[in-house]
Residue frames as a rotation matrix with the C-alpha (Angstrom) as fourth column:
MET 1
0.429 -0.901 0.066 136.74
-0.893 -0.434 -0.116 70.31
0.133 -0.009 -0.991 91.11
LYS 2
0.062 -0.435 0.898 137.38
-0.520 0.754 0.401 66.79
-0.852 -0.492 -0.180 92.28
TYR 3
0.779 0.294 0.554 136.36
0.295 0.607 -0.738 65.43
-0.553 0.738 0.386 88.89
LEU 4
0.885 -0.455 -0.096 138.93
-0.342 -0.496 -0.798 67.69
0.316 0.739 -0.595 87.22
VAL 5
0.089 -0.879 0.469 141.75
-0.964 0.042 0.262 66.52
-0.250 -0.475 -0.844 89.62
VAL 6
0.159 0.014 0.987 140.81
-0.158 0.987 0.011 62.87
-0.975 -0.158 0.159 89.02
LEU 7
0.954 0.276 0.118 140.67
0.111 0.038 -0.993 63.51
-0.278 0.960 0.006 85.28
PHE 8
0.632 -0.774 -0.030 144.09
-0.725 -0.577 -0.376 65.18
0.274 0.260 -0.926 85.36
MET 9
0.031 -0.619 0.785 145.51
-0.761 0.495 0.420 62.33
-0.648 -0.610 -0.455 87.36
ILE 10
0.565 0.327 0.757 144.19
0.197 0.838 -0.509 59.74
-0.801 0.437 0.409 84.90
SER 11
0.987 -0.158 0.030 145.47
-0.032 -0.372 -0.927 61.80
0.158 0.914 -0.373 81.89
GLY 12
0.301 -0.935 0.186 149.04
-0.949 -0.312 -0.032 62.06
0.088 -0.167 -0.982 83.58
ALA 13
0.055 -0.297 0.953 149.11
-0.327 0.897 0.298 58.34
-0.943 -0.328 -0.048 84.36
SER 14
0.796 0.293 0.530 148.33
0.362 0.470 -0.805 57.65
-0.485 0.833 0.268 80.63
GLN 15
0.867 -0.495 -0.058 151.14
-0.405 -0.633 -0.660 59.91
0.290 0.595 -0.749 79.52
ALA 16
0.171 -0.816 0.553 153.58
-0.901 0.098 0.423 58.42
-0.400 -0.570 -0.718 81.93
ASP 17
0.389 0.049 0.920 152.82
-0.055 0.998 -0.030 54.98
-0.920 -0.038 0.391 80.64
ASP 18
0.989 -0.053 0.135 153.76
0.136 0.007 -0.991 56.11
0.052 0.999 0.014 77.03
THR 19
0.552 -0.832 0.051 157.16
-0.735 -0.514 -0.443 57.01
0.395 0.207 -0.895 78.20
GLN 20
0.351 -0.433 0.830 158.02
-0.546 0.626 0.557 53.69
-0.761 -0.649 -0.017 79.91
PRO 21
-0.577 -0.682 -0.449 160.41
-0.749 0.222 0.625 51.48
-0.327 0.697 -0.639 77.82
SER 22
-0.650 0.335 0.682 158.00
0.241 0.942 -0.233 48.43
-0.721 0.013 -0.693 77.93
SER 23
0.424 0.903 -0.075 155.35
0.178 -0.164 -0.970 50.35
-0.888 0.398 -0.230 75.90
LYS 24
0.628 -0.217 -0.748 157.89
-0.716 -0.538 -0.445 51.33
-0.306 0.815 -0.493 73.10
TYR 25
-0.148 -0.913 -0.381 160.34
-0.972 0.206 -0.114 48.56
0.183 0.353 -0.918 73.29
PRO 26
0.817 0.544 0.191 158.78
-0.576 0.788 0.220 45.07
-0.031 -0.289 0.957 73.40
GLY 27
0.778 -0.555 -0.294 161.41
0.483 0.828 -0.285 42.54
0.401 0.080 0.912 74.43
LEU 28
-0.145 -0.921 0.360 164.22
0.301 -0.388 -0.871 45.03
0.943 -0.018 0.334 75.02
SER 29
0.192 0.354 0.915 162.36
-0.570 -0.719 0.398 46.54
0.799 -0.598 0.064 77.88
SER 30
0.965 0.232 -0.125 162.78
-0.070 0.683 0.727 43.39
0.254 -0.693 0.675 79.92
LEU 31
0.309 -0.933 -0.183 166.50
0.791 0.359 -0.495 43.89
0.528 0.008 0.849 79.93
VAL 32
0.054 -0.230 0.972 166.50
-0.139 -0.965 -0.221 47.35
0.989 -0.123 -0.084 81.29
GLY 33
0.571 0.056 0.819 167.90
-0.776 -0.289 0.561 47.77
0.269 -0.956 -0.122 84.75
HIS 34
0.849 -0.214 0.484 169.99
-0.055 0.873 0.484 44.63
-0.526 -0.438 0.729 84.35
CYS 35
0.063 -0.830 -0.555 173.47
-0.990 -0.123 0.070 43.48
-0.126 0.545 -0.829 83.25
PHE 36
0.951 0.212 0.227 174.32
-0.153 0.956 -0.252 40.31
-0.270 0.205 0.941 81.51
HIS 37
0.060 -0.962 -0.267 177.55
-0.923 -0.155 0.351 38.58
-0.379 0.225 -0.898 80.74
ALA 38
0.964 0.150 0.219 178.76
-0.049 0.911 -0.409 35.59
-0.261 0.383 0.886 78.64
PRO 39
0.006 -0.987 0.162 182.23
-0.044 0.161 0.986 34.09
-0.999 -0.014 -0.042 78.02
PHE 40
0.140 -0.105 -0.985 183.39
-0.975 -0.188 -0.119 34.37
-0.172 0.977 -0.129 74.36
PRO 41
0.970 0.234 -0.060 183.33
-0.242 0.941 -0.237 30.83
0.001 0.245 0.970 72.58
GLN 42
0.411 -0.875 -0.255 187.14
0.067 0.308 -0.949 31.00
0.909 0.373 0.185 72.12
GLY 43
0.562 -0.187 -0.806 187.61
0.822 0.236 0.518 31.68
0.093 -0.953 0.287 75.87
GLY 44
-0.408 -0.908 -0.095 189.75
0.907 -0.391 -0.156 34.31
0.104 -0.150 0.983 77.56
ALA 45
-0.965 0.100 0.243 187.26
-0.102 -0.995 0.003 37.23
0.242 -0.022 0.970 77.44
ILE 46
-0.425 0.867 -0.261 183.97
0.854 0.289 -0.432 37.94
-0.299 -0.407 -0.863 78.98
ASP 47
-0.673 0.391 0.627 181.31
0.264 -0.665 0.698 40.18
0.691 0.636 0.345 77.16
THR 48
-0.504 0.615 -0.606 179.01
0.723 -0.083 -0.685 42.26
-0.472 -0.784 -0.403 79.53
HIS 49
-0.584 0.490 0.647 176.00
0.248 -0.652 0.717 44.34
0.773 0.579 0.259 78.44
CYS 50
-0.647 0.400 -0.649 174.20
0.588 -0.280 -0.759 46.67
-0.485 -0.873 -0.054 80.87
PHE 51
-0.388 0.635 0.668 170.83
0.661 -0.314 0.682 48.13
0.643 0.706 -0.297 79.82
THR 52
-0.617 0.261 -0.743 169.41
0.512 -0.583 -0.630 51.39
-0.598 -0.769 0.226 80.99
ASP 53
0.434 0.696 0.571 166.65
0.898 -0.383 -0.215 53.70
0.069 0.607 -0.792 79.93
LEU 54
-0.760 -0.632 -0.151 167.28
0.627 -0.775 0.081 57.44
-0.168 -0.033 0.985 79.04
TYR 55
-0.908 0.413 0.072 165.07
-0.389 -0.893 0.228 60.32
0.158 0.179 0.971 79.34
GLN 56
-0.404 0.735 0.544 162.25
-0.568 0.264 -0.779 58.43
-0.717 -0.624 0.311 81.24
GLY 57
-0.080 0.266 0.961 162.05
0.233 0.942 -0.241 55.73
-0.969 0.205 -0.137 78.66
GLN 58
0.667 0.185 -0.722 162.48
-0.572 -0.494 -0.655 57.75
-0.478 0.850 -0.223 75.39
PHE 59
0.294 -0.644 -0.706 165.57
-0.714 0.344 -0.610 55.59
0.636 0.683 -0.359 74.59
ILE 60
0.938 -0.278 0.208 167.36
0.088 0.770 0.632 52.41
-0.336 -0.574 0.747 75.77
ILE 61
0.359 -0.905 -0.227 171.05
-0.875 -0.242 -0.418 52.29
0.324 0.350 -0.879 76.08
ASP 62
0.970 -0.225 -0.092 173.18
0.239 0.952 0.191 49.15
0.045 -0.208 0.977 76.06
ASP 63
0.419 -0.902 0.109 176.56
-0.906 -0.406 0.122 49.69
-0.066 -0.150 -0.986 77.54
HIS 64
0.990 -0.001 -0.139 178.76
-0.045 0.944 -0.328 46.97
0.131 0.331 0.935 76.32
LEU 65
0.326 -0.924 0.200 182.34
-0.943 -0.300 0.146 45.93
-0.075 -0.236 -0.969 77.66
VAL 66
0.854 -0.181 -0.489 184.63
0.043 0.959 -0.280 43.02
0.519 0.218 0.826 76.89
CYS 67
0.533 -0.598 0.599 187.05
-0.841 -0.294 0.454 42.19
-0.095 -0.746 -0.659 79.67
GLY 68
0.631 -0.318 0.708 189.98
-0.079 0.881 0.466 39.79
-0.772 -0.350 0.531 79.47
ASP 69
0.469 -0.521 0.713 192.82
0.786 0.615 -0.067 38.48
-0.404 0.592 0.698 77.38
GLY 70
-0.391 -0.830 -0.397 194.35
0.569 -0.557 0.604 41.91
-0.723 0.010 0.690 77.01
LYS 71
-0.845 0.156 0.511 191.90
0.430 -0.371 0.823 43.03
0.318 0.916 0.246 74.35
ASN 72
-0.274 0.774 -0.571 189.34
0.663 -0.278 -0.695 45.05
-0.697 -0.569 -0.437 76.49
TYR 73
-0.942 0.104 0.321 187.01
0.167 -0.682 0.712 47.13
0.292 0.724 0.624 74.30
ARG 74
-0.568 0.765 -0.305 183.75
0.246 -0.195 -0.949 48.90
-0.785 -0.614 -0.078 74.89
GLY 75
-0.853 0.359 0.378 180.67
0.321 -0.208 0.924 49.78
0.411 0.910 0.062 72.79
LYS 76
-0.606 0.740 -0.293 177.31
-0.042 -0.398 -0.917 51.64
-0.795 -0.543 0.272 73.28
THR 77
-0.756 0.547 0.359 174.16
0.547 0.226 0.806 51.01
0.359 0.806 -0.470 71.42
ILE 78
-0.780 0.586 -0.222 171.29
-0.194 -0.563 -0.803 53.49
-0.595 -0.583 0.553 71.70
TYR 79
-0.650 0.651 0.391 167.83
0.760 0.552 0.343 52.31
0.008 0.520 -0.854 70.72
ALA 80
-0.797 0.439 -0.415 165.16
-0.332 -0.892 -0.306 54.67
-0.505 -0.106 0.857 69.55
VAL 81
-0.104 0.786 0.609 161.61
0.691 0.498 -0.524 54.47
-0.715 0.366 -0.595 68.11
ARG 82
-0.929 -0.142 0.341 161.23
0.366 -0.473 0.802 55.98
0.047 0.870 0.491 64.60
ALA 83
-0.593 0.744 -0.309 158.34
-0.190 -0.502 -0.844 58.41
-0.783 -0.441 0.439 64.72
ASP 84
-0.433 0.471 -0.768 156.98
-0.901 -0.225 0.370 57.74
0.001 0.853 0.522 61.20
ASP 85
0.109 0.448 -0.887 156.53
-0.518 0.787 0.334 53.94
0.848 0.423 0.318 61.32
HIS 86
0.565 0.253 0.785 157.27
-0.819 0.053 0.572 53.23
0.103 -0.966 0.237 65.06
LYS 87
0.762 -0.432 -0.482 160.04
0.264 0.887 -0.379 50.73
0.591 0.162 0.790 64.31
VAL 88
0.835 -0.548 -0.051 162.83
-0.083 -0.217 0.973 50.27
-0.544 -0.808 -0.227 66.91
ILE 89
0.784 -0.610 0.113 166.15
0.119 -0.032 -0.992 51.30
0.609 0.792 0.048 65.50
TYR 90
0.820 -0.482 -0.309 169.59
0.323 -0.056 0.945 51.60
-0.473 -0.874 0.110 66.89
ARG 91
0.640 -0.768 0.031 173.11
-0.416 -0.380 -0.826 52.95
0.646 0.516 -0.563 66.38
TYR 92
0.873 -0.472 -0.118 176.09
0.395 0.546 0.739 51.03
-0.285 -0.692 0.664 67.82
HIS 93
0.643 -0.748 0.166 179.65
-0.473 -0.558 -0.682 52.47
0.602 0.360 -0.712 68.35
ASN 94
0.897 -0.316 -0.308 182.64
0.441 0.624 0.645 50.94
-0.012 -0.714 0.700 69.70
SER 95
0.704 -0.655 -0.273 186.09
-0.242 -0.583 0.776 51.86
-0.667 -0.481 -0.569 70.92
LEU 96
-0.179 -0.676 0.715 187.72
0.605 0.498 0.622 50.21
-0.776 0.544 0.319 67.83
GLY 97
-0.741 -0.044 -0.671 186.23
-0.375 -0.801 0.467 53.00
-0.558 0.597 0.577 65.70
GLY 98
-0.929 0.359 0.094 183.44
0.275 0.496 0.824 50.83
0.249 0.791 -0.559 64.25
PHE 99
-0.606 0.795 -0.030 179.81
-0.510 -0.417 -0.753 51.59
-0.611 -0.441 0.658 64.10
SER 100
-0.881 0.452 0.140 176.45
0.397 0.545 0.738 50.19
0.257 0.706 -0.660 62.64
ASP 101
-0.609 0.793 0.000 172.91
-0.760 -0.584 -0.284 51.12
-0.225 -0.173 0.959 62.25
GLY 102
-0.909 0.276 -0.312 170.00
0.125 0.895 0.428 48.63
0.398 0.350 -0.848 62.29
GLU 103
-0.052 0.963 0.264 166.52
-0.824 -0.191 0.534 47.69
0.564 -0.190 0.803 63.30
VAL 104
-0.946 -0.177 0.271 165.14
-0.315 0.696 -0.645 45.45
-0.075 -0.696 -0.714 66.00
ARG 105
-0.109 0.956 -0.271 162.04
-0.682 0.126 0.721 43.37
0.723 0.263 0.638 65.64
PHE 106
-0.753 -0.003 0.658 160.43
-0.569 0.505 -0.649 41.36
-0.330 -0.863 -0.382 68.59
ASP 107
0.118 0.852 -0.510 158.50
-0.853 0.350 0.387 38.19
0.508 0.389 0.768 67.91
ALA 108
0.847 0.386 -0.366 157.63
-0.173 0.850 0.497 35.29
0.503 -0.357 0.787 70.13
GLY 109
0.931 -0.366 -0.008 160.33
0.084 0.190 0.978 35.89
-0.356 -0.911 0.208 72.66
VAL 110
0.095 -0.877 0.470 163.02
0.936 0.240 0.258 36.64
-0.339 0.416 0.844 70.10
LEU 111
0.513 -0.129 -0.849 164.71
-0.226 -0.974 0.011 39.95
-0.828 0.186 -0.528 69.46
ASN 112
0.358 -0.365 0.860 165.78
0.875 0.453 -0.172 39.80
-0.327 0.813 0.481 65.70
PHE 113
0.260 -0.423 -0.868 168.40
-0.273 -0.895 0.354 42.12
-0.926 0.145 -0.348 64.32
PRO 114
0.855 0.091 0.511 168.23
0.415 0.473 -0.778 41.68
-0.313 0.876 0.366 60.54
GLU 115
0.221 -0.854 0.470 171.04
0.930 0.040 -0.364 42.45
0.292 0.518 0.804 58.28
GLU 116
0.894 -0.170 -0.414 173.22
0.023 -0.906 0.422 45.29
-0.447 -0.387 -0.806 59.51
SER 117
0.585 -0.755 0.296 176.33
0.491 0.039 -0.870 46.63
0.646 0.654 0.394 57.86
TYR 118
0.771 -0.422 -0.478 179.11
0.471 -0.129 0.873 46.99
-0.430 -0.898 0.099 60.41
GLN 119
0.794 -0.517 0.319 181.55
-0.023 -0.551 -0.834 49.82
0.607 0.655 -0.450 59.27
GLN 120
0.478 -0.747 -0.462 185.09
0.873 0.347 0.341 49.12
-0.094 -0.567 0.819 60.45
LYS 121
0.439 -0.370 -0.819 187.57
0.095 -0.887 0.452 52.02
-0.894 -0.276 -0.354 61.23
ASP 122
-0.663 -0.746 0.068 189.53
0.165 -0.057 0.985 51.24
-0.731 0.663 0.161 57.96
GLY 123
-0.381 0.568 -0.730 186.24
-0.859 -0.509 0.053 51.77
-0.341 0.647 0.682 55.92
SER 124
-0.805 0.083 -0.588 185.57
-0.281 0.819 0.501 48.14
0.523 0.568 -0.635 55.21
ALA 125
-0.065 0.903 0.426 182.20
-0.997 -0.071 0.000 46.68
0.030 -0.424 0.905 56.08
LYS 126
-0.993 0.032 -0.117 180.98
0.036 0.999 -0.033 43.31
0.116 -0.037 -0.993 57.29
VAL 127
-0.185 0.982 -0.035 177.26
-0.731 -0.114 0.673 42.23
0.656 0.150 0.739 57.10
TYR 128
-0.992 -0.086 -0.094 175.69
0.004 0.717 -0.697 40.57
0.128 -0.692 -0.711 60.19
ARG 129
0.014 0.995 0.098 172.50
-0.456 -0.081 0.887 39.29
0.890 -0.057 0.452 61.48
THR 130
-0.902 -0.432 0.007 171.75
-0.163 0.326 -0.931 38.46
0.400 -0.841 -0.364 65.05
GLN 131
0.223 0.944 -0.242 169.05
-0.027 0.254 0.967 36.86
0.975 -0.209 0.082 67.18
TRP 132
-0.814 -0.237 0.530 168.68
-0.537 -0.040 -0.842 37.36
0.221 -0.971 -0.095 70.97
GLN 133
-0.084 0.759 -0.645 166.43
0.136 0.650 0.747 34.41
0.987 -0.025 -0.159 72.28
LEU 134
-0.307 -0.030 0.951 165.18
-0.792 -0.547 -0.273 35.77
0.528 -0.837 0.144 75.53
ASN 135
0.006 0.390 -0.921 164.69
0.271 0.886 0.377 33.38
0.963 -0.251 -0.100 78.47
GLU 136
0.840 0.500 -0.212 164.14
0.349 -0.198 0.916 33.55
0.416 -0.843 -0.341 82.28
THR 137
0.521 -0.751 -0.406 167.92
0.618 0.004 0.786 34.03
-0.589 -0.660 0.466 83.05
GLY 138
-0.296 -0.720 -0.628 168.99
-0.041 -0.647 0.761 36.12
-0.954 0.251 0.162 80.09
TYR 139
0.696 0.522 -0.492 169.42
-0.516 -0.112 -0.849 35.59
-0.498 0.846 0.192 76.38
LEU 140
0.202 -0.593 0.780 170.99
0.561 0.723 0.404 33.43
-0.803 0.356 0.478 73.87
SER 141
0.412 -0.155 -0.898 172.80
-0.615 -0.774 -0.148 35.63
-0.672 0.613 -0.415 71.25
VAL 142
0.166 -0.324 0.932 173.38
0.675 0.726 0.132 33.89
-0.719 0.607 0.339 67.76
MET 143
0.406 -0.130 -0.905 175.28
-0.457 -0.886 -0.077 35.82
-0.791 0.445 -0.419 65.20
ASP 144
0.439 -0.193 0.878 175.90
0.762 0.597 -0.250 35.12
-0.476 0.779 0.409 61.51
GLU 145
-0.168 -0.513 -0.842 178.09
-0.299 -0.787 0.540 36.90
-0.939 0.342 -0.021 58.92
ARG 146
0.854 0.507 0.120 177.33
0.007 0.220 -0.976 37.18
-0.521 0.834 0.184 55.32
LEU 147
-0.129 -0.958 0.257 180.18
0.417 0.183 0.890 36.02
-0.900 0.222 0.375 53.17
PRO 148
-0.530 -0.173 -0.830 181.07
-0.501 -0.726 0.472 37.63
-0.684 0.666 0.298 49.80
SER 149
-0.985 0.148 -0.092 179.43
0.022 0.629 0.777 34.70
0.173 0.763 -0.623 48.05
GLY 150
-0.320 0.925 0.203 176.17
-0.663 -0.372 0.650 35.68
0.677 0.074 0.733 49.72
GLU 151
0.110 0.286 -0.952 176.04
0.384 0.871 0.306 32.62
0.917 -0.400 -0.014 52.00
TRP 152
0.584 0.145 0.798 175.67
-0.645 -0.514 0.566 32.93
0.493 -0.845 -0.207 55.85
GLN 153
-0.120 -0.677 -0.726 178.35
0.260 0.685 -0.681 31.64
0.958 -0.270 0.094 58.22
ALA 154
0.818 0.415 -0.397 177.90
0.457 -0.050 0.888 31.26
0.349 -0.908 -0.231 61.88
VAL 155
0.074 -0.795 0.602 180.13
-0.410 -0.574 -0.708 33.71
0.909 -0.195 -0.369 63.89
TRP 156
-0.947 -0.316 -0.068 179.17
-0.060 0.377 -0.924 32.63
0.317 -0.871 -0.376 67.50
GLN 157
0.334 0.940 -0.074 176.48
0.080 0.049 0.996 31.69
0.939 -0.338 -0.059 69.91
MET 158
-0.817 -0.563 0.125 176.78
0.016 -0.238 -0.971 33.22
0.576 -0.791 0.203 73.40
ALA 159
0.114 0.847 -0.520 174.57
0.733 0.282 0.619 32.51
0.671 -0.451 -0.588 76.42
PHE 160
-0.590 -0.340 0.733 174.18
-0.152 -0.844 -0.514 35.71
0.793 -0.414 0.447 78.36
LYS 161
0.041 0.590 -0.807 173.05
0.818 0.444 0.366 35.36
0.574 -0.675 -0.464 81.86
LYS 162
0.744 0.366 0.559 171.90
0.032 -0.856 0.516 37.95
0.667 -0.366 -0.649 84.33
THR 163
-0.239 -0.964 -0.113 174.90
0.300 0.038 -0.953 39.18
0.923 -0.262 0.281 86.48
SER 164
0.805 0.268 -0.529 175.02
0.576 -0.139 0.806 39.41
0.143 -0.953 -0.266 90.25
ASP 165
0.759 -0.597 0.259 177.45
-0.628 -0.776 0.052 41.89
0.170 -0.203 -0.964 91.83
GLN 166
0.432 -0.629 0.647 179.49
-0.417 0.497 0.761 38.91
-0.800 -0.598 -0.047 92.95
GLU 167
0.388 -0.215 0.896 179.80
0.661 0.742 -0.108 37.37
-0.642 0.635 0.430 89.47
ALA 168
0.997 0.081 -0.017 180.38
0.045 -0.704 -0.708 40.70
-0.070 0.705 -0.706 87.56
VAL 169
0.078 -0.988 0.136 183.76
0.970 0.107 0.218 41.07
-0.230 0.115 0.966 85.86
ALA 170
-0.531 -0.098 0.842 182.67
0.407 -0.901 0.152 44.83
0.743 0.423 0.518 85.12
GLN 171
-0.042 0.622 -0.782 181.37
0.979 -0.132 -0.157 47.44
-0.201 -0.772 -0.603 87.32
VAL 172
0.573 0.283 0.769 180.21
0.496 -0.867 -0.051 51.07
0.652 0.411 -0.637 87.03
ASP 173
-0.481 -0.824 -0.300 182.84
0.817 -0.297 -0.494 53.58
0.318 -0.483 0.816 88.29
ALA 174
-0.312 0.303 -0.900 182.28
0.663 -0.609 -0.435 56.85
-0.680 -0.733 -0.011 90.08
ALA 175
-0.808 -0.033 -0.588 181.95
-0.352 -0.773 0.527 58.62
-0.472 0.633 0.613 86.65
GLY 176
0.236 0.971 0.035 179.18
-0.595 0.173 -0.785 56.31
-0.768 0.164 0.619 85.65
GLN 177
0.085 -0.318 -0.944 181.36
-0.971 0.186 -0.150 54.39
0.223 0.930 -0.293 83.18
LEU 178
0.983 0.136 0.119 181.38
-0.154 0.976 0.155 50.58
-0.095 -0.171 0.981 82.86
GLN 179
0.134 -0.991 -0.017 185.00
-0.970 -0.127 -0.207 49.31
0.203 0.044 -0.978 83.78
CYS 180
0.327 -0.176 -0.929 186.66
0.047 0.984 -0.170 45.94
0.944 0.012 0.330 83.94
LYS 181
0.964 -0.043 0.261 187.15
-0.261 0.010 0.965 44.82
-0.044 -0.999 -0.001 87.55
GLN 182
0.051 -0.996 -0.079 190.71
-0.908 -0.014 -0.419 44.48
0.416 0.093 -0.905 88.52
PRO 183
0.295 0.042 -0.954 191.77
-0.001 0.999 0.044 40.77
0.955 -0.012 0.295 89.18
């Protein structure tokens, strides 16, 4: 009987490990449980991303909020693992009515978001590619846009740092929503 209990416990531990974000989401899992912020290069606004897991690691959610300069907006990205090929995919939506779908690849400390077509509310689209270079304090986000000529143009580079409660410009409200702190 003791043997069966031990075997059950080992089997249960193995199943639990399969549901942890780290086993399915290399690179992304290191962001879960933390918020990161960066000022926009043009100044005036601060971008905050908070990462959580959903359903015991089945998905990762990135709640995204831009505070400042009167143009506050929010977005949400849900990351999933496709069953057929085990690739990490995502869908992003924002309060401006835009959305995009894409894939994330992790290699040598870098999360690569290859070409994605961002669909704007008016139906027009822009093609972007992004890299998040992970480091001890956060990540460097580098975004490019493909021009109609096919050439790539830099959009921005932002250094996201892990946010402490004292530094945060956003906070989670009683309803669990990320909100800009009042000045």
